[in-house]
C-alpha positions in Angstrom: -18.9 25.8 33.8 -18.8 22.2 35.2 -15.5 20.6 36.2 -14.0 18.1 33.9 -15.0 14.5 34.6 -11.5 13.2 34.4 -8.7 15.2 36.1 -5.9 12.6 35.6 -5.0 10.0 33.0 -5.1 7.4 35.7 -8.8 8.1 36.1 -9.3 7.7 32.3 -7.4 4.4 32.2 -9.3 2.9 35.1 -12.7 3.6 33.6 -14.4 0.5 32.4 -14.9 2.0 28.9 -11.2 2.7 28.3 -10.2 -0.7 27.0 -13.0 -0.8 24.4 -12.3 2.8 23.3 -8.5 2.2 23.2 -8.8 -1.0 21.1 -11.4 0.5 18.7 -9.4 3.6 18.0 -6.1 1.7 17.5 -7.9 -0.6 15.0 -8.8 2.4 12.9 -12.5 2.6 14.0 -14.3 5.9 13.9 -16.4 6.7 16.9 -19.4 9.0 16.4 -22.4 10.2 18.4 -24.4 7.0 17.6 -21.8 5.2 19.8 -23.3 7.0 22.7 -21.3 5.8 25.7 -18.0 5.6 23.8 -18.4 9.0 22.2 -19.3 10.6 25.5 -16.3 9.0 27.2 -13.9 10.3 24.5 -15.4 13.7 24.7 -15.1 13.9 28.5 -11.6 12.5 28.5 -10.4 14.2 25.3 -7.6 16.2 26.8 -6.1 13.2 28.6 -6.6 10.9 25.6 -5.0 13.4 23.2 -1.8 13.4 25.3 -1.9 9.6 25.8 -2.1 8.8 22.1 0.4 11.5 21.1 3.0 9.4 23.0 2.3 6.6 20.5 2.7 8.8 17.5 -1.0 9.4 16.8 -3.3 12.4 16.9 -6.8 12.0 18.3 -8.9 13.9 15.7 -12.4 15.3 16.3 -14.3 16.4 13.2 -17.2 18.9 13.2 -19.6 16.3 11.8 -19.3 14.5 15.2 -16.8 11.7 15.1 -13.3 10.8 16.5 -10.5 8.8 15.0 -6.8 8.3 15.3 -4.4 9.8 12.7 -0.9 8.3 12.7 1.9 10.8 12.7 4.7 8.2 12.9 5.1 4.5 12.3 5.2 3.5 16.0 1.8 1.8 15.7 2.2 1.0 12.0 0.6 2.6 9.0 -2.6 1.1 7.8 -4.3 1.5 4.4 -7.7 1.1 2.7 -7.6 -0.8 -0.5 -8.5 1.0 -3.8 -11.9 -0.8 -3.8 -12.7 0.3 -0.3 -11.7 3.9 -1.2 -13.9 3.9 -4.3 -16.9 2.4 -2.4 -16.3 4.8 0.4 -16.5 7.8 -1.9 -19.6 6.5 -3.6 -21.2 6.0 -0.1 -20.3 9.6 0.8 -22.2 10.8 -2.3 -25.2 8.9 -1.2 -24.8 10.2 2.4 -24.9 13.7 1.0 -28.0 13.0 -1.1 -31.2 14.5 0.4 -33.1 11.4 -0.6 -30.9 9.3 1.6 -31.5 11.7 4.5 -35.2 11.4 4.0 -34.8 7.6 4.4 -32.9 7.9 7.7 -29.5 7.5 6.1 -30.3 3.9 5.1 -29.6 2.5 1.6 -29.8 -1.0 0.0 -26.9 -2.8 -1.7 -28.8 -2.4 -5.0 -28.8 1.4 -4.5 -25.1 1.4 -4.0 -24.4 -0.8 -7.0 -26.8 1.2 -9.2 -25.1 4.5 -8.0 -21.6 3.2 -8.8 -22.7 2.0 -12.2 -24.6 5.2 -12.9 -21.6 7.4 -12.0 -18.8 5.3 -13.5 -20.5 3.2 -16.2 -20.8 -0.6 -15.8 -17.8 -1.4 -17.9 -15.5 1.0 -16.0 -16.8 -0.2 -12.7 -16.1 -3.8 -13.6 -12.6 -2.9 -14.8 -11.9 -0.9 -11.6 -12.8 -3.9 -9.5 -10.7 -6.3 -11.6 -7.9 -4.1 -13.0 -5.6 -7.1 -13.8 -8.0 -9.1 -15.8 -7.8 -8.5 -19.5 -10.7 -10.7 -20.7 -13.4 -12.2 -18.6 -17.0 -13.3 -19.0 -19.2 -10.2 -18.4 -21.6 -12.0 -16.1 -18.7 -13.5 -14.0 -17.1 -10.1 -13.9 -20.3 -8.4 -12.7 -20.8 -11.1 -10.0 -17.2 -10.6 -8.9 -17.9 -6.8 -8.7 -20.8 -7.4 -6.4 -18.7 -9.6 -4.2 -15.9 -7.0 -4.0 -18.4 -4.2 -3.2 -20.0 -6.3 -0.5 -16.6 -7.0 1.0 -15.7 -3.3 0.9 -18.9 -2.4 2.7 -18.2 -4.9 5.4 -14.7 -3.5 5.9 -16.0 0.0 6.0 -18.5 -1.1 8.6 -15.7 -2.5 10.8 -14.1 1.0 10.7 -17.3 2.8 11.7 -18.1 4.4 8.3 -21.4 2.5 8.0 -23.6 0.1 9.9 -24.8 -3.2 8.5 -28.5 -3.8 9.4 -30.2 -7.1 9.8 -32.3 -6.8 6.6 -29.2 -6.5 4.5 -29.5 -2.7 4.2 -26.7 -0.3 5.2 -27.0 2.8 7.4 -24.5 5.6 6.5 -22.6 7.3 9.3 -21.0 10.7 9.6 -17.4 9.4 9.4 -18.0 9.0 5.7 -17.3 12.7 5.4 -13.6 11.8 5.6 -13.9 10.7 2.0 -15.0 14.3 1.2 -11.8 15.8 2.5 -10.2 16.2 -1.0 -13.1 18.4 -2.1 -13.9 20.1 1.2 -14.1 23.9 0.6 -14.7 23.7 -3.1 -17.6 25.6 -4.7 -19.5 22.4 -5.5 -18.0 19.6 -3.3 -20.6 16.9 -4.3 -20.0 17.5 -8.0 -16.2 17.4 -7.4 -16.5 14.1 -5.4 -18.7 12.6 -8.1 -16.0 13.4 -10.7 -13.5 11.5 -8.6 -15.7 8.5 -8.5 -16.5 8.7 -12.2 -12.8 8.8 -13.1 -12.1 6.0 -10.6 -9.5 8.0 -8.8 -8.4 7.0 -5.3 -8.0 10.2 -3.4 -8.3 10.8 0.3 -5.9 13.5 1.6 -5.5 14.1 5.3 -2.6 16.1 6.9 0.0 15.6 4.2 -1.2 12.5 2.2 -0.7 13.0 -1.5 -3.5 12.6 -4.0 -3.5 9.1 -5.3 -2.3 7.5 -2.1 -4.4 5.3 0.0 -5.2 6.8 3.4 -3.7 5.4 6.6 -6.8 3.6 8.0 -6.8 -0.1 7.8 -4.2 -2.8 7.2 -6.3 -5.8 6.2 -6.2 -5.2 2.4 -3.0 -6.9 1.5 -3.1 -8.1 -2.1 -5.4 -5.3 -3.3 -4.1 -2.7 -5.7 -3.6 0.7 -4.1 -3.5 4.0 -6.0 -5.3 5.3 -9.0 -8.0 3.1 -10.6 -8.9 2.9 -14.3 -9.8 6.4 -15.4 -11.1 5.5 -18.8 -14.8 5.7 -18.0 -15.5 8.5 -20.4 -18.1 7.4 -22.9 -18.9 4.0 -21.3 -22.4 2.8 -21.4 -24.2 3.1 -18.1 -25.7 -0.2 -17.1 -28.0 -1.8 -14.6 -25.4 -3.8 -12.6 -27.6 -3.8 -9.5 -30.6 -5.4 -11.2 -29.1 -8.9 -11.4 -31.2 -11.2 -9.2 -28.3 -12.6 -7.2 -26.7 -10.3 -4.7 -23.3 -10.9 -3.1 -23.5 -10.8 0.6 
């Protein structure tokens, strides 16, 4: 067995990669194997980093799918949240990540595929209501365009947290950290079907070490102004529409 690369925390802190890793994790980013150098650094320095972040009230978590992230256990670094829109889009992206067809395509999807999937699972009307819960009456085309914009914004936010990668051609590559959104259904007999039911009902659920169902997860704090908690669950019986087939795409 080879000796550990880092024997002391001082050696970890003096490494050129430490500032980048430290800032990324504190900002809520998930680091996976595709972040080759950063992932290798965290793996080699895991023992020292775990003790280091624990002093700030955070646990350095390593999931079996191959990614690291910080989980706050106190308020010393502040508690951060995903918005309800980001939660819903994250769950839908997780369903696509688990789809064998996506795997065959190298984990890459288009914005149209995501919108079509959301509309297919929830129904276009329920999706529009979920994205604009405070609006009582609005022009359908305007509402659908606003939905595309909100979905695009959610994807960009999730990319900043390491859940997905935005490609130059406008496509999105799905990353292993999306499996955090599958935590509420992990261990169930049919996790994909259970997760699809959550998306279909518009429920915002991501439990992790004590979070209650219906609460936004402690991930990101840039969503002030968005509603958190359960979305509109009245999607039963809504017509499924082709929201993604409109010619103009929000970017």
